[in-house]
Structure formats: structure tokens, C-alpha cells
TORPA-4810 file (N, C-alpha, C, O; in nm, 3 decimals):
<nodes>
NODE_1_5.191_-3.571_-1.570_5.210_-3.442_-1.634_5.079_-3.363_-1.629_4.974_-3.414_-1.669_M
NODE_2_5.086_-3.239_-1.578_4.964_-3.161_-1.564_4.902_-3.126_-1.699_4.970_-3.100_-1.798_P
NODE_3_4.772_-3.126_-1.696_4.695_-3.091_-1.815_4.696_-2.940_-1.832_4.697_-2.866_-1.734_K
NODE_4_4.695_-2.894_-1.957_4.693_-2.751_-1.986_4.548_-2.701_-1.983_4.457_-2.769_-2.029_K
NODE_5_4.529_-2.579_-1.928_4.396_-2.521_-1.919_4.346_-2.483_-2.058_4.417_-2.423_-2.138_F
NODE_6_4.222_-2.519_-2.083_4.159_-2.486_-2.210_4.017_-2.437_-2.181_3.935_-2.512_-2.127_S
NODE_7_3.989_-2.313_-2.217_3.857_-2.256_-2.197_3.771_-2.289_-2.319_3.808_-2.254_-2.431_F
NODE_8_3.659_-2.356_-2.299_3.579_-2.400_-2.414_3.521_-2.286_-2.497_3.490_-2.305_-2.615_P
NODE_9_3.506_-2.169_-2.438_3.447_-2.056_-2.510_3.552_-1.952_-2.551_3.519_-1.835_-2.571_L
NODE_10_3.676_-1.995_-2.562_3.785_-1.902_-2.594_3.764_-1.832_-2.728_3.790_-1.712_-2.741_E
NODE_11_3.716_-1.906_-2.827_3.693_-1.845_-2.959_3.585_-1.737_-2.952_3.596_-1.633_-3.017_N
NODE_12_3.483_-1.762_-2.873_3.377_-1.662_-2.858_3.432_-1.540_-2.784_3.398_-1.426_-2.818_I
NODE_13_3.516_-1.562_-2.684_3.577_-1.451_-2.611_3.665_-1.367_-2.704_3.661_-1.244_-2.698_L
NODE_14_3.742_-1.432_-2.789_3.825_-1.358_-2.886_3.736_-1.277_-2.980_3.767_-1.162_-3.012_K
NODE_15_3.627_-1.338_-3.023_3.532_-1.268_-3.110_3.473_-1.146_-3.039_3.461_-1.039_-3.099_Y
NODE_16_3.437_-1.162_-2.912_3.382_-1.050_-2.834_3.486_-0.939_-2.819_3.451_-0.820_-2.824_R
NODE_17_3.611_-0.976_-2.800_3.717_-0.874_-2.789_3.729_-0.797_-2.920_3.745_-0.675_-2.919_R
NODE_18_3.722_-0.868_-3.032_3.729_-0.799_-3.162_3.610_-0.707_-3.181_3.624_-0.595_-3.230_K
NODE_19_3.492_-0.754_-3.142_3.373_-0.669_-3.152_3.389_-0.544_-3.067_3.353_-0.434_-3.109_L
NODE_20_3.442_-0.562_-2.946_3.463_-0.447_-2.858_3.561_-0.349_-2.922_3.540_-0.228_-2.918_Q
NODE_21_3.668_-0.401_-2.980_3.765_-0.313_-3.047_3.699_-0.237_-3.162_3.725_-0.118_-3.181_D
NODE_22_3.613_-0.306_-3.238_3.543_-0.240_-3.348_3.448_-0.132_-3.296_3.435_-0.026_-3.357_N
NODE_23_3.382_-0.161_-3.185_3.290_-0.061_-3.126_3.369_0.060_-3.075_3.323_0.173_-3.085_K
NODE_24_3.488_0.035_-3.019_3.572_0.147_-2.973_3.614_0.233_-3.092_3.614_0.356_-3.084_M
NODE_25_3.650_0.167_-3.201_3.689_0.240_-3.322_3.571_0.322_-3.375_3.587_0.438_-3.414_L
NODE_26_3.454_0.261_-3.376_3.334_0.331_-3.424_3.305_0.452_-3.336_3.272_0.559_-3.386_K
NODE_27_3.318_0.436_-3.205_3.295_0.547_-3.112_3.395_0.659_-3.139_3.359_0.776_-3.141_L
NODE_28_3.520_0.623_-3.158_3.623_0.724_-3.186_3.589_0.800_-3.315_3.601_0.922_-3.321_H
NODE_29_3.548_0.726_-3.417_3.514_0.790_-3.544_3.395_0.884_-3.529_3.395_0.994_-3.585_Q
NODE_30_3.293_0.841_-3.455_3.176_0.929_-3.438_3.211_1.052_-3.355_3.157_1.160_-3.377_T
NODE_31_3.302_1.035_-3.258_3.346_1.153_-3.182_3.423_1.250_-3.271_3.409_1.372_-3.258_K
NODE_32_3.502_1.197_-3.361_3.575_1.284_-3.455_3.478_1.356_-3.548_3.496_1.474_-3.578_M
NODE_33_3.374_1.285_-3.594_3.272_1.348_-3.679_3.200_1.459_-3.602_3.176_1.567_-3.656_E
NODE_34_3.167_1.432_-3.476_3.101_1.534_-3.394_3.191_1.656_-3.378_3.144_1.769_-3.390_L
NODE_35_3.317_1.633_-3.353_3.410_1.745_-3.338_3.418_1.827_-3.467_3.421_1.950_-3.462_Q
NODE_36_3.421_1.759_-3.581_3.426_1.830_-3.709_3.299_1.913_-3.730_3.306_2.027_-3.776_A
NODE_37_3.184_1.855_-3.697_3.057_1.927_-3.711_3.053_2.049_-3.619_3.006_2.156_-3.658_E
NODE_38_3.102_2.032_-3.496_3.105_2.144_-3.402_3.200_2.254_-3.450_3.171_2.373_-3.433_Q
NODE_39_3.311_2.215_-3.510_3.404_2.316_-3.563_3.340_2.393_-3.679_3.358_2.514_-3.691_E
NODE_40_3.266_2.321_-3.764_3.195_2.389_-3.874_3.096_2.491_-3.818_3.086_2.603_-3.866_K
NODE_41_3.023_2.448_-3.715_2.926_2.538_-3.653_2.995_2.660_-3.595_2.948_2.773_-3.612_L
NODE_42_3.105_2.639_-3.528_3.181_2.751_-3.470_3.228_2.846_-3.580_3.220_2.968_-3.565_T
NODE_43_3.275_2.789_-3.691_3.321_2.873_-3.803_3.207_2.956_-3.861_3.224_3.074_-3.891_D
NODE_44_3.091_2.894_-3.878_2.977_2.967_-3.934_2.933_3.079_-3.839_2.903_3.190_-3.883_I
NODE_45_2.931_3.048_-3.709_2.893_3.151_-3.611_2.995_3.266_-3.610_2.957_3.382_-3.599_K
NODE_46_3.122_3.233_-3.621_3.225_3.337_-3.625_3.209_3.422_-3.751_3.226_3.544_-3.748_A
NODE_47_3.177_3.356_-3.863_3.154_3.429_-3.988_3.036_3.524_-3.971_3.042_3.640_-4.014_F
NODE_48_2.928_3.476_-3.910_2.809_3.560_-3.890_2.843_3.678_-3.800_2.802_3.791_-3.827_K
NODE_49_2.919_3.651_-3.693_2.958_3.759_-3.601_3.039_3.865_-3.675_3.018_3.985_-3.657_E
NODE_50_3.131_3.819_-3.758_3.209_3.914_-3.838_3.122_3.991_-3.936_3.141_4.110_-3.957_G
NODE_51_3.027_3.922_-3.994_2.934_3.985_-4.087_2.850_4.092_-4.015_2.830_4.202_-4.067_L
NODE_52_2.801_4.058_-3.898_2.720_4.155_-3.822_2.804_4.274_-3.776_2.759_4.388_-3.779_L
NODE_53_2.926_4.246_-3.732_3.014_4.355_-3.690_3.046_4.446_-3.807_3.050_4.568_-3.793_N
NODE_54_3.068_4.386_-3.923_3.097_4.464_-4.043_2.973_4.545_-4.083_2.985_4.659_-4.130_N
NODE_55_2.854_4.486_-4.065_2.730_4.556_-4.099_2.702_4.673_-4.007_2.641_4.772_-4.046_G
NODE_56_2.748_4.662_-3.884_2.727_4.772_-3.790_2.817_4.891_-3.825_2.784_5.006_-3.797_R
NODE_57_2.930_4.861_-3.886_3.020_4.970_-3.925_2.957_5.054_-4.036_2.974_5.176_-4.043_L
NODE_58_2.884_4.983_-4.121_2.814_5.055_-4.227_2.682_5.106_-4.169_2.592_5.027_-4.141_E
NODE_59_2.670_5.231_-4.153_2.547_5.286_-4.095_2.434_5.274_-4.196_2.458_5.273_-4.317_T
NODE_60_2.313_5.266_-4.149_2.200_5.253_-4.240_2.191_5.367_-4.341_2.137_5.351_-4.451_P
NODE_61_2.243_5.482_-4.303_2.236_5.594_-4.397_2.329_5.568_-4.517_2.302_5.615_-4.627_Q
NODE_62_2.439_5.493_-4.494_2.533_5.469_-4.604_2.484_5.359_-4.697_2.521_5.357_-4.814_K
NODE_63_2.401_5.267_-4.646_2.350_5.159_-4.731_2.213_5.199_-4.784_2.125_5.242_-4.710_L
NODE_64_2.199_5.183_-4.913_2.067_5.212_-4.968_1.974_5.094_-4.940_2.020_4.990_-4.892_D
NODE_65_1.852_5.108_-4.967_1.750_5.009_-4.933_1.775_4.874_-5.000_1.756_4.770_-4.936_L
NODE_66_1.817_4.873_-5.125_1.841_4.749_-5.198_1.958_4.673_-5.135_1.949_4.553_-5.112_V
NODE_67_2.067_4.743_-5.107_2.183_4.677_-5.047_2.150_4.628_-4.906_2.198_4.523_-4.863_N
NODE_68_2.068_4.705_-4.835_2.030_4.663_-4.699_1.948_4.535_-4.706_1.964_4.446_-4.622_R
NODE_69_1.860_4.527_-4.805_1.777_4.407_-4.823_1.866_4.287_-4.858_1.847_4.178_-4.804_K
NODE_70_1.961_4.307_-4.947_2.054_4.199_-4.985_2.134_4.153_-4.863_2.153_4.034_-4.841_I
NODE_71_2.180_4.249_-4.786_2.257_4.219_-4.664_2.173_4.137_-4.567_2.220_4.037_-4.513_Y
NODE_72_2.050_4.178_-4.544_1.961_4.108_-4.451_1.929_3.967_-4.500_1.922_3.873_-4.420_N
NODE_73_1.908_3.951_-4.633_1.882_3.818_-4.688_2.004_3.727_-4.670_1.990_3.608_-4.642_E
NODE_74_2.121_3.785_-4.688_2.244_3.706_-4.671_2.259_3.663_-4.524_2.296_3.549_-4.496_F
NODE_75_2.231_3.754_-4.432_2.236_3.719_-4.289_2.134_3.609_-4.260_2.160_3.520_-4.180_V
NODE_76_2.018_3.616_-4.324_1.916_3.511_-4.309_1.966_3.377_-4.360_1.940_3.273_-4.299_G
NODE_77_2.038_3.378_-4.472_2.096_3.253_-4.526_2.201_3.197_-4.431_2.211_3.075_-4.413_Q
NODE_78_2.279_3.285_-4.371_2.379_3.240_-4.274_2.309_3.180_-4.152_2.355_3.079_-4.097_V
NODE_79_2.199_3.242_-4.108_2.121_3.187_-3.997_2.066_3.048_-4.032_2.066_2.957_-3.949_N
NODE_80_2.020_3.033_-4.156_1.973_2.902_-4.201_2.087_2.799_-4.197_2.067_2.684_-4.159_D
NODE_81_2.205_2.843_-4.238_2.321_2.754_-4.233_2.354_2.714_-4.089_2.390_2.600_-4.062_S
NODE_82_2.340_2.808_-3.999_2.365_2.779_-3.857_2.263_2.677_-3.806_2.299_2.582_-3.736_I
NODE_83_2.136_2.697_-3.842_2.032_2.602_-3.799_2.057_2.463_-3.856_2.042_2.363_-3.787_N
NODE_84_2.095_2.458_-3.984_2.125_2.330_-4.047_2.244_2.263_-3.979_2.243_2.142_-3.956_K
NODE_85_2.345_2.341_-3.947_2.464_2.286_-3.883_2.432_2.242_-3.740_2.487_2.143_-3.691_Q
NODE_86_2.343_2.315_-3.672_2.299_2.272_-3.538_2.231_2.136_-3.545_2.252_2.051_-3.458_N
NODE_87_2.150_2.115_-3.648_2.086_1.984_-3.666_2.191_1.877_-3.692_2.180_1.766_-3.639_R
NODE_88_2.291_1.908_-3.772_2.398_1.811_-3.800_2.475_1.778_-3.672_2.513_1.662_-3.651_A
NODE_89_2.499_1.877_-3.588_2.568_1.853_-3.460_2.483_1.764_-3.371_2.535_1.673_-3.307_V
NODE_90_2.353_1.789_-3.367_2.264_1.706_-3.285_2.260_1.562_-3.335_2.257_1.468_-3.255_N
NODE_91_2.258_1.544_-3.466_2.262_1.408_-3.523_2.392_1.339_-3.482_2.392_1.223_-3.443_V
NODE_92_2.503_1.411_-3.491_2.631_1.354_-3.452_2.635_1.319_-3.304_2.692_1.218_-3.265_S
NODE_93_2.574_1.404_-3.221_2.568_1.375_-3.077_2.490_1.246_-3.051_2.529_1.164_-2.968_K
NODE_94_2.379_1.230_-3.123_2.300_1.107_-3.106_2.380_0.985_-3.151_2.370_0.879_-3.089_R
NODE_95_2.459_1.000_-3.257_2.544_0.888_-3.303_2.648_0.853_-3.197_2.675_0.735_-3.174_K
NODE_96_2.705_0.953_-3.133_2.804_0.929_-3.028_2.739_0.857_-2.910_2.796_0.763_-2.855_V
NODE_97_2.620_0.901_-2.873_2.548_0.836_-2.763_2.518_0.691_-2.797_2.536_0.602_-2.714_I
NODE_98_2.473_0.667_-2.918_2.442_0.530_-2.961_2.568_0.444_-2.963_2.567_0.330_-2.916_K
NODE_99_2.677_0.498_-3.016_2.803_0.423_-3.021_2.854_0.393_-2.881_2.909_0.286_-2.856_A
NODE_100_2.836_0.488_-2.788_2.877_0.467_-2.649_2.795_0.355_-2.586_2.848_0.269_-2.516_T
NODE_101_2.665_0.357_-2.611_2.578_0.252_-2.556_2.615_0.115_-2.614_2.617_0.015_-2.541_E
NODE_102_2.643_0.111_-2.743_2.683_-0.016_-2.806_2.815_-0.067_-2.747_2.830_-0.187_-2.722_E
NODE_103_2.909_0.024_-2.726_3.036_-0.015_-2.666_3.015_-0.067_-2.524_3.074_-0.168_-2.486_L
NODE_104_2.933_0.001_-2.447_2.905_-0.042_-2.310_2.844_-0.183_-2.310_2.884_-0.268_-2.231_D
NODE_105_2.750_-0.207_-2.398_2.684_-0.337_-2.406_2.784_-0.446_-2.446_2.783_-0.556_-2.389_E
NODE_106_2.867_-0.416_-2.542_2.967_-0.516_-2.586_3.070_-0.541_-2.477_3.116_-0.654_-2.461_E
NODE_107_3.106_-0.438_-2.403_3.199_-0.455_-2.292_3.139_-0.545_-2.185_3.208_-0.630_-2.129_T
NODE_108_3.010_-0.528_-2.157_2.943_-0.614_-2.060_2.947_-0.759_-2.106_2.975_-0.849_-2.027_K
NODE_109_2.917_-0.782_-2.233_2.917_-0.918_-2.286_3.055_-0.982_-2.276_3.068_-1.100_-2.243_R
NODE_110_3.157_-0.903_-2.306_3.293_-0.955_-2.299_3.331_-0.985_-2.154_3.392_-1.088_-2.126_K
NODE_111_3.294_-0.897_-2.063_3.326_-0.917_-1.921_3.259_-1.042_-1.866_3.318_-1.113_-1.783_K
NODE_112_3.140_-1.070_-1.911_3.071_-1.192_-1.868_3.154_-1.314_-1.905_3.175_-1.404_-1.823_I
NODE_113_3.202_-1.317_-2.028_3.284_-1.431_-2.072_3.418_-1.435_-1.997_3.467_-1.543_-1.964_L
NODE_114_3.476_-1.318_-1.970_3.602_-1.317_-1.896_3.582_-1.369_-1.754_3.667_-1.443_-1.703_E
NODE_115_3.472_-1.332_-1.690_3.443_-1.383_-1.555_3.422_-1.534_-1.560_3.470_-1.607_-1.473_K
NODE_116_3.352_-1.579_-1.661_3.330_-1.723_-1.678_3.464_-1.795_-1.697_3.485_-1.903_-1.643_L
NODE_117_3.552_-1.735_-1.774_3.684_-1.794_-1.795_3.761_-1.801_-1.663_3.825_-1.902_-1.633_K
NODE_118_3.755_-1.694_-1.584_3.823_-1.693_-1.454_3.769_-1.805_-1.365_3.846_-1.874_-1.298_E
NODE_119_3.639_-1.822_-1.364_3.579_-1.928_-1.282_3.624_-2.066_-1.330_3.656_-2.154_-1.249_R
NODE_120_3.627_-2.084_-1.462_3.674_-2.211_-1.517_3.820_-2.235_-1.478_3.858_-2.348_-1.445_H
NODE_121_3.900_-2.130_-1.483_4.041_-2.143_-1.448_4.057_-2.180_-1.300_4.138_-2.266_-1.266_L
NODE_122_3.981_-2.114_-1.214_3.988_-2.147_-1.071_3.945_-2.290_-1.046_4.008_-2.362_-0.968_E
NODE_123_3.838_-2.332_-1.111_3.792_-2.470_-1.096_3.899_-2.567_-1.148_3.923_-2.671_-1.087_K
NODE_124_3.961_-2.533_-1.259_4.067_-2.616_-1.315_4.183_-2.629_-1.216_4.236_-2.738_-1.196_F
NODE_125_4.222_-2.516_-1.156_4.332_-2.519_-1.059_4.298_-2.606_-0.938_4.381_-2.684_-0.891_K
NODE_126_4.175_-2.591_-0.889_4.131_-2.673_-0.774_4.133_-2.820_-0.811_4.180_-2.903_-0.734_V
NODE_127_4.081_-2.853_-0.929_4.080_-2.992_-0.974_4.223_-3.046_-0.989_4.250_-3.161_-0.954_D
NODE_128_4.313_-2.963_-1.041_4.453_-3.005_-1.057_4.517_-3.032_-0.921_4.587_-3.131_-0.903_Q
NODE_129_4.492_-2.943_-0.824_4.547_-2.961_-0.690_4.494_-3.090_-0.627_4.569_-3.166_-0.566_R
NODE_130_4.365_-3.114_-0.641_4.305_-3.235_-0.587_4.368_-3.360_-0.651_4.398_-3.458_-0.583_R
NODE_131_4.386_-3.354_-0.782_4.444_-3.468_-0.853_4.587_-3.491_-0.805_4.627_-3.605_-0.782_K
NODE_132_4.664_-3.384_-0.791_4.802_-3.397_-0.742_4.804_-3.454_-0.601_4.884_-3.542_-0.569_E
NODE_133_4.713_-3.403_-0.515_4.706_-3.455_-0.378_4.668_-3.603_-0.377_4.724_-3.681_-0.300_E
NODE_134_4.576_-3.640_-0.462_4.535_-3.780_-0.473_4.652_-3.866_-0.520_4.677_-3.973_-0.465_K
NODE_135_4.722_-3.816_-0.622_4.838_-3.891_-0.672_4.945_-3.902_-0.565_5.004_-4.009_-0.547_D
NODE_136_4.971_-3.792_-0.494_5.073_-3.794_-0.389_5.035_-3.888_-0.276_5.119_-3.962_-0.224_N
NODE_137_4.908_-3.887_-0.237_4.865_-3.976_-0.129_4.868_-4.121_-0.175_4.898_-4.211_-0.097_S
NODE_138_4.838_-4.144_-0.302_4.845_-4.279_-0.356_4.989_-4.329_-0.357_5.015_-4.444_-0.324_E
NODE_139_5.082_-4.243_-0.395_5.224_-4.278_-0.394_5.269_-4.306_-0.251_5.343_-4.401_-0.226_V
NODE_140_5.225_-4.222_-0.157_5.263_-4.242_-0.017_5.207_-4.373_0.036_5.275_-4.444_0.110_A
NODE_141_5.084_-4.407_0.000_5.025_-4.534_0.043_5.102_-4.653_-0.012_5.127_-4.750_0.059_L
NODE_142_5.139_-4.645_-0.138_5.216_-4.755_-0.198_5.351_-4.771_-0.129_5.397_-4.882_-0.102_R
NODE_143_5.414_-4.657_-0.102_5.544_-4.664_-0.035_5.530_-4.725_0.103_5.612_-4.807_0.143_K
NODE_144_5.426_-4.686_0.175_5.409_-4.740_0.309_5.366_-4.885_0.305_5.404_-4.963_0.392_S
NODE_145_5.289_-4.923_0.208_5.241_-5.061_0.197_5.351_-5.155_0.149_5.372_-5.263_0.205_Y
NODE_146_5.420_-5.111_0.043_5.524_-5.197_-0.014_5.661_-5.166_0.043_5.755_-5.244_0.025_F
NODE_147_5.674_-5.055_0.110_5.802_-5.019_0.166_5.892_-4.956_0.060_5.859_-4.956_-0.058_G
NODE_148_6.003_-4.905_0.102_6.096_-4.843_0.007_6.179_-4.951_-0.057_6.268_-5.005_0.010_D
NODE_149_6.158_-4.985_-0.174_6.233_-5.087_-0.244_6.322_-5.032_-0.347_6.392_-5.106_-0.415_R
</nodes>
């Protein structure tokens, strides 16, 4: 009866697969965070554009000096928000890059074990074939030596 193939590092391979799945999930989450940060940035920029367009409608003659100063300070605060959001987007981009690198590294580690498993399986198959051939030749020798009884 043929022996069943058993890879000695199967538990480690399963562990590596789980780690890879976790890294994929982490990458997906960081990409979603990046997308959310980019949408916030787009919203702030659209708000600023609307604010500037609205400010152009009001001619400087219609706005007194105090209101013009308040308007300019508010535009400055919006610019600060844009800068802050740009930094948040850059941080998110770095997180995505890091998560991608971690996933790539974990994928390499898993592939190494999978290749090792394939080699073990091929060696197992060759050994099984040799054993079967040996058994068959032994049976043939016995039949020829003792005859068909």
C-alpha cells in the first residue's frame, strides 16, 4: 500500500499563508485609508475653489477692509488645512508602500516553502516509483525462480 505524502513543514506553510492573507488585508485597509485621505483633500480643494470663486464675485469695492481681512484669514486657514491634508495623504502613501513591501516579502517567503514542498513531492513520487519497480521486479524474480504455483 502506497505511503501518503507528508510535507514536514506543512504547518509553517499554512502559517505563512495566513500571514500573507493578513498582509493582503492590511494593504487593502491602508489603500482604503489613502483613498479616504485623498477624497478629503479633494473636498477641501473644491471648497477653497468655491470660496475663491465666490470671493471674486464680491469686488474689493463691495468688501470693506475688515471683511476683506477676515476673508483672507479664512482662505489662509483653508490653505493650512490643505497643507495638513497633503501631509496626511503623504503619510498614507508611505503606509501603502510599506504594506506593499511587507506583502511582497511575505509572498516570497511563502513561495520558497511552496517550491520546497513541490521538490519534496517530486522526490516522494520518484521514491514511490522506485519502490514499486523494486517490488514488481522482486515479484517477477520470485515468479521466475519458483514458477507459477
